[in-house]
Backbone as CSV, one residue per row, in Angstrom:
resi,resn,N_x,N_y,N_z,CA_x,CA_y,CA_z,C_x,C_y,C_z
1,MET,45.536,61.155,-38.123,44.919,60.575,-36.962,44.317,59.238,-37.350
2,LYS,44.684,58.224,-36.623,44.236,56.873,-36.910,43.149,56.486,-35.907
3,VAL,42.039,55.962,-36.427,40.908,55.600,-35.569,40.956,54.101,-35.323
4,ASN,40.950,53.732,-34.049,40.908,52.317,-33.681,39.456,51.853,-33.664
5,THR,39.180,50.889,-34.481,37.827,50.329,-34.479,37.942,48.872,-34.086
6,ALA,37.547,48.618,-32.882,37.610,47.251,-32.371,36.231,46.618,-32.545
7,VAL,36.205,45.521,-33.205,34.953,44.806,-33.402,34.887,43.692,-32.372
8,ALA,33.882,43.795,-31.538,33.716,42.780,-30.498,32.902,41.632,-31.089
9,LEU,33.517,40.496,-31.149,32.818,39.322,-31.664,32.057,38.651,-30.530
10,SER,30.836,38.357,-30.795,30.004,37.715,-29.785,30.320,36.227,-29.764
11,THR,30.652,35.750,-28.600,30.976,34.332,-28.472,29.872,33.569,-27.769
12,SER,28.734,34.242,-27.551,27.631,33.550,-26.888,27.013,32.534,-27.845
13,THR,26.503,31.486,-27.282,25.908,30.427,-28.099,24.392,30.533,-28.018
14,HIS,23.873,31.563,-28.629,22.427,31.802,-28.643,21.788,30.895,-29.693
15,THR,20.806,30.097,-29.265,20.098,29.242,-30.210,18.730,29.839,-30.494
16,PRO,18.307,29.832,-31.721,16.992,30.380,-32.066,15.874,29.609,-31.369
17,TRP,14.771,30.327,-31.072,13.667,29.714,-30.349,12.983,28.631,-31.178
18,ASN,13.076,28.713,-32.502,12.375,27.744,-33.344,13.296,26.707,-33.978
19,LYS,14.490,26.548,-33.406,15.414,25.568,-33.958,14.872,24.157,-33.726
20,GLY,14.783,23.394,-34.782,14.305,22.027,-34.695,12.784,21.898,-34.726
21,LYS,12.071,23.028,-34.850,10.616,22.993,-34.900,10.147,23.196,-36.332
22,LEU,8.957,22.718,-36.605,8.375,22.940,-37.916,7.921,24.381,-38.025
23,VAL,8.291,25.019,-39.099,7.881,26.397,-39.319,6.977,26.445,-40.539
24,GLY,6.194,27.473,-40.607,5.295,27.634,-41.742,3.848,27.475,-41.316
25,GLN,3.010,27.321,-42.313,1.581,27.235,-42.078,1.196,25.942,-41.388
26,LYS,0.224,26.053,-40.493,-0.281,24.863,-39.822,-1.331,24.200,-40.699
27,ALA,-1.560,22.935,-40.450,-2.589,22.213,-41.182,-3.964,22.740,-40.764
28,PRO,-4.915,22.793,-41.691,-6.247,23.288,-41.328,-6.948,22.336,-40.366
29,LEU,-7.896,22.901,-39.616,-8.659,22.081,-38.682,-9.524,21.090,-39.444
30,LYS,-9.652,19.913,-38.879,-10.526,18.901,-39.466,-11.948,19.162,-38.984
31,LEU,-12.922,18.673,-39.724,-14.323,18.888,-39.377,-14.644,18.365,-37.982
32,LYS,-14.049,17.234,-37.635,-14.263,16.647,-36.306,-13.733,17.578,-35.212
33,GLU,-12.587,18.201,-35.448,-12.000,19.122,-34.484,-12.841,20.394,-34.338
34,ILE,-13.379,20.879,-35.450,-14.228,22.064,-35.423,-15.459,21.824,-34.567
35,TRP,-16.109,20.668,-34.769,-17.305,20.368,-33.997,-16.980,20.111,-32.534
36,ALA,-15.819,19.584,-32.247,-15.409,19.379,-30.857,-15.233,20.719,-30.150
37,ILE,-14.637,21.689,-30.831,-14.452,23.021,-30.252,-15.801,23.686,-30.030
38,ARG,-16.684,23.591,-31.039,-18.014,24.185,-30.904,-18.773,23.587,-29.724
39,THR,-18.702,22.282,-29.573,-19.411,21.609,-28.478,-18.870,22.052,-27.127
40,ARG,-17.557,22.141,-27.000,-16.963,22.566,-25.731,-17.338,23.995,-25.379
41,LEU,-17.380,24.861,-26.387,-17.766,26.244,-26.133,-19.238,26.345,-25.727
42,GLN,-20.083,25.522,-26.341,-21.498,25.523,-25.973,-21.694,25.008,-24.559
43,LEU,-21.001,23.938,-24.199,-21.137,23.377,-22.855,-20.629,24.342,-21.778
44,ALA,-19.621,25.112,-22.126,-19.070,26.079,-21.181,-19.857,27.389,-21.181
45,GLN,-20.880,27.482,-22.015,-21.728,28.670,-22.151,-20.912,29.920,-22.467
46,ARG,-19.981,29.772,-23.359,-19.133,30.887,-23.794,-19.653,31.379,-25.144
47,THR,-20.744,32.130,-25.075,-21.474,32.555,-26.267,-20.623,33.449,-27.166
48,ARG,-19.910,34.401,-26.561,-19.086,35.318,-27.358,-18.005,34.552,-28.109
49,ASP,-17.323,33.654,-27.408,-16.259,32.882,-28.036,-16.806,31.982,-29.138
50,LEU,-17.981,31.415,-28.903,-18.606,30.563,-29.919,-18.973,31.380,-31.153
51,ALA,-19.503,32.578,-30.940,-19.856,33.443,-32.069,-18.617,33.839,-32.867
52,LEU,-17.539,34.198,-32.168,-16.293,34.560,-32.867,-15.703,33.367,-33.607
53,PHE,-15.772,32.199,-32.989,-15.243,30.993,-33.634,-16.040,30.662,-34.897
54,ASN,-17.366,30.718,-34.790,-18.207,30.444,-35.959,-17.964,31.451,-37.069
55,LEU,-17.822,32.715,-36.705,-17.543,33.749,-37.705,-16.193,33.514,-38.362
56,ALA,-15.210,33.133,-37.573,-13.873,32.880,-38.118,-13.897,31.713,-39.100
57,ILE,-14.607,30.654,-38.740,-14.666,29.479,-39.619,-15.432,29.810,-40.898
58,ASP,-16.550,30.508,-40.746,-17.394,30.813,-41.898,-16.762,31.826,-42.843
59,SER,-16.075,32.822,-42.292,-15.534,33.896,-43.132,-14.052,33.737,-43.447
60,LYS,-13.388,32.822,-42.755,-11.950,32.585,-42.930,-11.104,33.816,-42.596
61,LEU,-11.586,34.607,-41.616,-10.821,35.769,-41.160,-9.766,35.332,-40.154
62,ARG,-8.709,36.143,-40.052,-7.687,35.885,-39.050,-8.156,36.415,-37.705
63,GLY,-7.532,35.937,-36.641,-7.918,36.336,-35.296,-7.790,37.826,-35.055
64,CYS,-6.719,38.432,-35.564,-6.517,39.866,-35.351,-7.585,40.684,-36.066
65,ASP,-8.090,40.186,-37.184,-9.152,40.883,-37.897,-10.502,40.693,-37.207
66,LEU,-10.696,39.544,-36.588,-11.957,39.259,-35.903,-12.175,40.174,-34.708
67,VAL,-11.154,40.353,-33.899,-11.317,41.132,-32.675,-11.476,42.620,-32.967
68,LYS,-11.148,43.065,-34.174,-11.342,44.462,-34.558,-12.778,44.754,-34.971
69,LEU,-13.554,43.721,-35.232,-14.933,43.922,-35.672,-15.784,44.500,-34.560
70,LYS,-16.745,45.314,-34.956,-17.704,45.874,-34.012,-19.048,45.238,-34.303
71,VAL,-19.954,45.291,-33.351,-21.257,44.662,-33.491,-22.029,45.223,-34.661
72,SER,-21.884,46.496,-34.933,-22.608,47.116,-36.040,-22.140,46.622,-37.399
73,GLN,-20.970,46.046,-37.466,-20.444,45.566,-38.739,-21.003,44.195,-39.011
């Protein structure tokens, strides 16, 4: 018994989402940019966001690790 195995070749021209874009680590924020973000958060009275931003800058934690923190920690 002979098994027919037909391989369907995909002829679609799918382009990757990051083709032509820079990949890898982003450049760190400059001190001027950090203070601009802090000022905007203060003016908008976004205390929680300002606290998380300050903690992130001071501790160098990633965003996913920051949001897992509880107040008791």
